[in-house]
N, CA, C and O of each residue as an XYZ file, in Angstrom:
268
protein
N       0.688     -1.024     -0.308
C       0.147      0.269     -0.442
C       1.251      1.245     -0.130
O       1.478      1.755      0.967
N       1.464      1.305     -0.499
C       2.945      2.200     -0.487
C       2.695      3.228     -0.964
O       3.142      4.240     -0.424
N       1.540      3.370     -2.662
C       1.399      4.433     -3.317
C       0.053      5.217     -2.473
O      -0.036      6.440     -2.590
N      -1.029      4.430     -1.585
C      -1.249      5.731     -0.508
C      -0.278      6.599      0.514
O      -0.461      7.706      1.019
N       1.051      5.477      0.645
C       1.654      6.694      1.848
C       2.229      5.449      3.561
O       2.974      5.587      4.531
N       1.265      4.312      2.991
C       1.568      3.435      4.361
C       1.502      2.187      4.138
O       0.937      1.381      3.398
N       2.287      2.246      5.043
C       3.284      0.738      4.896
C       2.719     -0.057      6.075
O       2.318      0.610      7.029
N       2.616     -1.648      6.155
C       1.527     -2.111      7.047
C       3.163     -3.509      6.783
O       4.052     -3.815      5.989
N       2.439     -3.953      8.425
C       3.915     -5.681      8.585
C       2.599     -6.656      7.545
O       1.446     -6.680      7.115
N       3.246     -6.989      7.585
C       2.678     -8.571      6.987
C       1.744     -9.236      7.906
O       1.264    -10.116      7.190
N       1.329     -9.317      8.791
C       0.467     -8.759      9.915
C      -1.275     -8.488      9.156
O      -2.267     -9.038      8.675
N      -0.661     -7.252      9.517
C      -1.415     -6.235      9.479
C      -1.972     -6.508      8.129
O      -3.197     -6.561      8.018
N      -0.828     -6.776      6.565
C      -1.120     -6.939      4.983
C      -2.517     -8.369      5.409
O      -3.647     -8.121      4.990
N      -2.444     -8.847      5.687
C      -3.128    -10.250      5.858
C      -4.334     -9.771      6.747
O      -5.337     -9.660      6.041
N      -4.515     -9.521      7.770
C      -5.699     -8.869      8.024
C      -6.770     -7.736      6.830
O      -7.947     -7.918      6.516
N      -5.964     -6.759      6.449
C      -6.722     -6.614      5.631
C      -7.001     -7.380      4.024
O      -8.177     -7.579      3.718
N      -6.415     -7.597      3.497
C      -6.335     -8.810      2.993
C      -7.992     -9.620      3.351
O      -9.018    -10.224      3.037
N      -7.701     -9.409      3.649
C      -8.947    -11.093      5.027
C     -10.425    -10.379      5.089
O     -11.424    -10.866      4.559
N     -10.399     -9.004      5.906
C     -11.096     -8.104      5.630
C     -11.898     -7.794      4.386
O     -12.975     -8.234      3.982
N     -11.052     -6.907      3.903
C     -11.374     -7.166      1.832
C     -12.514     -8.377      1.751
O     -13.725     -8.602      1.752
N     -11.321     -8.924      1.688
C     -12.359    -10.320      1.109
C     -13.306    -10.450      1.240
O     -13.998    -10.899      0.326
N     -13.793    -10.141      2.376
C     -14.857    -10.406      4.165
C     -15.963     -9.766      3.375
O     -16.986    -10.343      3.006
N     -15.643     -8.496      3.154
C     -16.527     -6.746      2.011
C     -16.744     -7.065      0.838
O     -17.657     -6.670      0.113
N     -15.838     -7.862      0.586
C     -16.195     -8.416     -1.049
C     -15.558     -6.760     -1.471
O     -16.287     -5.888     -1.943
N     -14.150     -6.577     -1.204
C     -13.709     -5.256     -1.990
C     -11.985     -5.226     -1.963
O     -11.271     -5.998     -1.323
N     -11.637     -4.351     -2.655
C     -10.280     -4.482     -2.718
C      -9.289     -3.935     -1.485
O      -9.576     -2.834     -1.017
N      -8.207     -4.607     -0.971
C      -7.633     -4.102      0.261
C      -6.979     -2.657     -0.127
O      -6.332     -2.116      0.769
N      -7.089     -1.980     -1.386
C      -6.673     -0.735     -2.092
C      -8.259      0.511     -1.085
O      -8.356      1.481     -0.333
N      -8.928     -0.268     -1.667
C     -10.199      0.371     -1.955
C     -10.697      0.930     -0.115
O     -11.305      1.962      0.170
N     -10.137     -0.255      0.960
C     -10.213     -0.747      2.086
C      -9.181      0.251      3.012
O      -9.551      0.736      4.081
N      -8.219      0.411      2.596
C      -6.883      1.197      3.007
C      -7.606      2.573      2.479
O      -8.416      3.097      3.244
N      -7.399      3.066      1.448
C      -7.804      4.436      1.057
C      -9.697      4.974      2.382
O     -10.056      6.063      2.831
N      -9.988      4.318      2.437
C     -10.875      4.595      3.187
C     -10.805      4.771      4.986
O     -11.254      5.515      5.858
N      -9.935      3.567      4.852
C      -9.687      3.737      6.586
C      -8.398      4.837      6.483
O      -7.905      4.861      7.611
N      -7.585      5.838      5.512
C      -6.985      7.039      5.730
C      -8.254      7.928      5.884
O      -8.639      8.490      6.909
N      -8.845      7.936      4.596
C      -9.522      9.411      4.593
C     -10.579      9.201      6.509
O     -11.038     10.205      7.053
N     -10.668      8.353      6.889
C     -10.604      8.231      8.171
C     -10.455      8.578      9.360
O     -11.033      8.767     10.430
N      -9.638      8.600      8.914
C      -7.896      9.183      9.749
C      -7.858     10.329      9.859
O      -8.059     10.906     10.927
N      -7.605     10.865      8.832
C      -7.587     11.948      7.796
C      -8.932     13.247      8.291
O      -9.004     14.471      8.180
N      -9.631     12.418      8.727
C     -10.877     13.172      9.168
C     -10.955     13.868     10.450
O     -11.187     15.035     10.765
N     -10.633     12.566     11.232
C     -10.480     12.457     12.325
C      -9.063     13.407     13.012
O      -8.966     13.289     14.233
N      -8.372     13.991     12.574
C      -7.089     14.794     12.171
C      -7.918     15.987     12.339
O      -7.873     16.546     13.435
N      -8.713     16.492     11.365
C      -8.682     17.473     11.059
C      -9.822     18.298     12.081
O      -9.998     19.498     12.296
N     -10.563     16.942     12.646
C     -11.570     17.589     13.564
C     -10.905     18.230     14.780
O     -11.217     19.257     15.383
N      -9.894     17.351     14.992
C      -9.011     17.532     16.363
C      -8.174     18.723     16.314
O      -7.992     19.534     17.222
N      -7.604     18.724     14.931
C      -6.987     19.918     14.975
C      -8.022     21.080     15.155
O      -7.823     21.910     16.042
N      -9.346     21.185     14.177
C     -10.637     22.337     14.090
C     -10.940     22.225     16.189
O     -11.027     23.314     16.757
N     -11.023     21.341     16.788
C     -11.798     21.632     18.192
C      -9.992     22.359     18.935
O     -10.029     22.994     19.989
N      -9.244     22.232     18.538
C      -8.330     22.436     19.091
C      -7.900     24.180     19.044
O      -7.343     24.843     19.919
N      -8.388     24.603     17.686
C      -8.170     25.869     17.327
C      -9.508     26.747     18.287
O      -9.441     27.830     18.868
N     -10.871     25.615     18.135
C     -11.487     26.617     18.508
C     -11.768     27.043     20.215
O     -12.557     27.887     20.640
N     -10.843     26.157     20.992
C     -10.727     25.889     22.225
C     -10.018     26.932     22.548
O     -10.203     27.684     23.505
N      -8.810     27.000     21.364
C      -7.788     28.804     22.050
C      -8.613     29.372     21.490
O      -8.946     30.142     22.391
N      -9.472     29.703     20.366
C      -9.827     30.994     20.060
C     -10.906     31.123     21.281
O     -11.230     32.278     21.556
N     -11.576     29.942     22.141
C     -12.658     30.738     22.825
C     -11.819     31.250     24.133
O     -12.412     31.994     24.914
N     -10.493     30.890     24.397
C      -9.827     31.097     25.709
C      -9.136     32.268     25.583
O      -8.811     32.907     26.583
N      -8.790     32.737     24.139
C      -8.144     34.088     23.833
C      -9.415     35.089     24.078
O      -9.038     36.100     24.670
N     -11.062     35.092     23.737
C     -12.088     35.217     23.734
C     -12.276     35.928     25.290
O     -12.326     37.094     25.680
N     -12.356     34.526     25.996
C     -12.218     34.880     27.404
C     -11.632     36.208     28.082
O     -12.144     37.187     28.626
N     -10.213     35.760     27.776
C      -8.973     36.654     27.792
C      -9.067     38.186     27.579
O      -9.002     39.118     28.381
N      -9.264     38.136     26.050
C      -9.863     39.558     25.810
C     -11.255     39.868     26.523
O     -10.792     40.962     26.202
N     -12.046     39.973     26.933
C     -13.366     40.357     27.430
C     -13.245     40.247     28.933
O     -14.046     40.926     29.576
N     -12.265     39.409     29.691
C     -12.208     39.952     31.333
C     -11.327     41.244     31.063
O     -11.584     42.193     31.803
N     -10.209     41.451     30.007
C      -9.773     42.372     30.194
C     -10.160     43.998     29.172
O      -9.543     45.024     28.885
N     -10.809     43.726     29.046
C     -11.517     44.557     28.246
C     -12.747     44.375     29.490
O     -13.406     44.961     28.632
N     -13.588     44.165     30.529
C     -14.426     44.463     31.531
C     -13.765     45.574     32.241
O     -14.341     46.620     32.538
N     -12.280     45.249     32.553
C     -11.703     46.184     33.359
C     -11.697     47.600     33.315
O     -11.091     48.242     34.174
């Protein structure tokens, strides 16, 4: 799966092949879906971290302005 920039151990590759076969899908399709899921989770976490930072800065600014 190096085309997707992901390397797996032989045991992981076998598990992917078995899962793909059970779902009647190609291993590449399964890995691509897994990759997209991970990237979506990373984006969500980054967004949440940024939102938390903005909220913190907003609270600090509001406190300073209230003085």
